Each structure stands twice: as structure tokens, then as C-alpha cells.
N, C-alpha and C positions, 0 to 999 in steps of 0.2 A: 241382447248385447249388440252394440254397434261399434264400428271402428271409425276413428277420426285421426286427423294428422295434427301434430303439434311440433312446430319448428322442423318440419320435414320428416318427423318420426311418427309411424303409425301407432296409435294407442287404442286399447280396448276399454270400453266402459259398460257397466251394467245399466240396463234401463230401470226405471222406477218400478215397473211391474215385476221384473225379475227379482229386485231387492225385496219387494213385498212378499213374493212367493217364498224366498229364503227365510224371511222372518216368520212367516206362517208355519213353515216346516219345523223351524226351531221351537216354536210355541207348542206344536203338536207333540214333538219328541219330549219336551219338558213335562207336559201334562201326563205323558205315559210313564216317564221315569220317576216323577216325584213320589207317587204312592209306594213304589218299590223302595226308594231311598228312605222314606219315612218308616216303612215296615222294618227295614234293616236296622234303623236306629232304635226302634222300639224293642226289637229282639235283643239288641246289645244291652239296653237298659235292664231288661228283665234278667238277662244272664248275669250281669254284675250284681244286681240285687239278690239273685238266688245265691251267688257266691258269698255275699255278705251274711245271709242267714246261715249258710253252711259253716262259715268261719266262726260265727258267734256260738252256734250250737256245739261245735266240736271243742271250742275253748271252754265252754261251760262244763262239758263232760270231763275234759282233762283236769279242770280245776276242782271237780267234785271230790277228788281224792283228799283234798285239804279239809273237807267238811263231812267226812264219814259217808260219802255217797250222795250227799245233798248238794244243792247249788247255793252258794253264798249264804249258808245258814248262820246268821249273825244275831245272837240273842242280846247283844250289848246295846243295840240302838234301834232306831226306826228303820224299817226295811222298805219304805215306799208305799204310796197310796195308789199308784197307777201301774198297769202292766208294762207301759213303755218307759218306765223309769229304772235306772240303775244308779247306785251310789258311785261317787268318784273313787272310793276305796275299792269297790269291786272291779271297776273299770281298770284301775291300775294293776290289779291281779291278772286280768286277761291279757294285757300287753298287746292290744291290737290298735291299728291306726284309727284315728277318729272317723275317717271315711267309711269304715266298716259298719258304722252305726246308723247310716241313713242311705236311702236310695240315691243313685248318682245324680238325679235331676233335682233333688230336694236340697238346694243350696241354702234354704232358709234355716236349716239346722246348723249350718257351719258358722256358728257365732258363739261367743262366750256366754250369752244369756241362756242359750239352750244347754250348753255344756255344763254350766253350773247354775241350774235353774232355781233351786231352792234348798237351802240347808245341806249342801253337798250332794244333791241329786241332779241328774240331767234328764232331758227329754230327748228321745230318739225316735227313729222312724219305724222301729220294730217293737213287738210286744214279747214279753218273756213270761212263759206260762208255768213258772215254778212257784212252789209254796214258800211263803215268808213266815217267820216265827212271830213277827210283830208288824204293826202298821195297818193301813186300811184294808189290805187284801188278806190278812192272816186268817180271818174267820169267814171270808166271803165264800158263798156257795156258787158253783158254776152250774149253768143250765145244760140240758142235753145229755145228762148222765156222765159228764166229764169231770175229772178231778184235777186239782193242781198237781203238777209233777213234784213228788216228794223225793224219796230215795230212788235213784235211777234204777237200781237193781230190783225194786219192788213193783215197777210199773207193769201192769198186767198185759197191756197190748202196746209195746213200744213202737211197732210199725205204724200204728194209726194215731199215736199220741204226739201232737205238735209240741215242740219245746220253744222254738223261736219262729215268729211269723211276722209278716207285714202288719202294720198297725191299721187294720180295717175297723172303722168305727161307724156306728149307726146312731146319729144324733136324734134328739127329741123332735126335731123339725121334720124327720123322715128322710128317706134316701140314704144311700150308702156312699161313704167317702172315707178316705184315709187322711186323718187330720191330727193336729195337736195345737198348742198355743202359737206355733210358729208357721202355720200355713196348712193348706189342703193339698195333698198329693194326688194328682190325677195322671201320673205318668204311665200307668199300666193300661188304663182304659177309661171310659167315661164314667160319669157319676152313677150310672145305673147298672153297669156290667163289670163289676170289680172282679179281678182275680187276685190271688194271694200267693206269695212265695212262702214256703214253710220248710223248716228243718225238724225232723222227727227224732224221738228219743233213740231209735235204733241207729241213727247216723245218716239216713238218706234225706235228701232235700228235693223238693219238686214244686212246680207251679200248679196251683189248684184254682178251679173255677168257683164262682160264687155259689153254685149249686151244691158244692161239697163242704161248705162251711156253715156254721150256725152261730146264733147269739150265745155267748158264753158267760160274760161277766158284766154286771151292771155297775158302772163306775159312778153313778149318781147323776151324771149329765148325759147319759146315753150308754149304749152297749158296745162292747168289744166283741169282734167275731173271729173265730178260728176253727 
């Protein structure tokens, strides 16, 4: 810093070197803080997503009283072909905000095409692992010794039986990702190290690593994992 006179008044001015030093320090501090800020954002996303799965699962359980202990047991029509689909009729019964059906960074779901995808069904960011009386999943067999959730009171191991999970999908091209016709969700982690939010039949919800989930359902174009 040096001092000069302007109209008889002494003024201070930084030298170019001093300014460059300040800029360099700011850059170093930014490089230190950015990973922390990014990590905090990711933790917030996961927390909101976990809250969504918990809300959905609890709403399913509360609504099961209307179906003799089952979830949306409707024998009058098609009950969907994909685990990530719910009918608009069923959604109206749950009375939850639309934002509860997708992870907070997946804005691609926030449109009418996803909300009314086909014949009164929508596409969401979560999979629903309950048995349907009709449709493409009614007779489908799950791998890994797991069964579709039927009557909630008859589930043998409710603590370890997921009811609502992130839509983790393994396509025919290989690799793990969370996807549907409206985009690929990579908000939790990268393409090879997926984690999954899950709400279980007993009512608790938690974040699980890829090592604790398995291929469960073959949807024809790939496998759903939970």
C-alpha cells in the first residue's frame, strides 16, 4: 500500500501485488468452503427425500384401513404395470402434495405429462412395493426371496420389508441409475455408487447403501432394486 496526495488530501491505495494476494486468498478460501457447502446441500436433499418416503409410507398404512389391511386393493380396473406408478384415484385418497412424489432435485417430474402419464396413472420418483390384484405386476415374482407386500398385518418381517423406496433401476445397458421416462436422477450419488431412501412396513425410514439392496423386479426393460 502506498500513500499519495490528491488536492492536498492524503489517500491510500493498494498496490497491484497486494490486490493479487487478496484475490488469491479469496480463491483458496472458496476452494476450501465449496465442498462443505456442496455436502450440506446433498445432506439436505437426502433428508427431504427421506421425509417423502416416510410420508408416503405412513399415508399408505393409514389408508389400508379402507382396503381390509391392504394398500389400494382395487379389483375394478388396471392397477399399473410399473412399481413407480400410482393411479390418480389412489393419489387423491392419500391427499399429499405433488412434491411428496419426487426427490427435490428431480424437477422433471413436475409436469402434467408425468402426473397423468397414461390412462389415469402417473410416474413418480419412488417405487411402491405392494401387491396389485391386476395389471402387469399382479403375478410377477420378486427375486431374492422377497414378496410383494400384501396384507400389512401378515408381513413376516416388517422391520426389513421396504414399502416405499427410491426408484433405483438397473437398465439392460448395465450400471445403476435412478430413472424413468422423464429423466435420470443422480442427486444422491454418482452412477456407480447409488444409495436409496426406504420406508419399511413397521414405519421406520432410513438411507441404505447399494450393498444392502438387491435386484427385485424385472420390468421387461431392466430391473428395479430395493
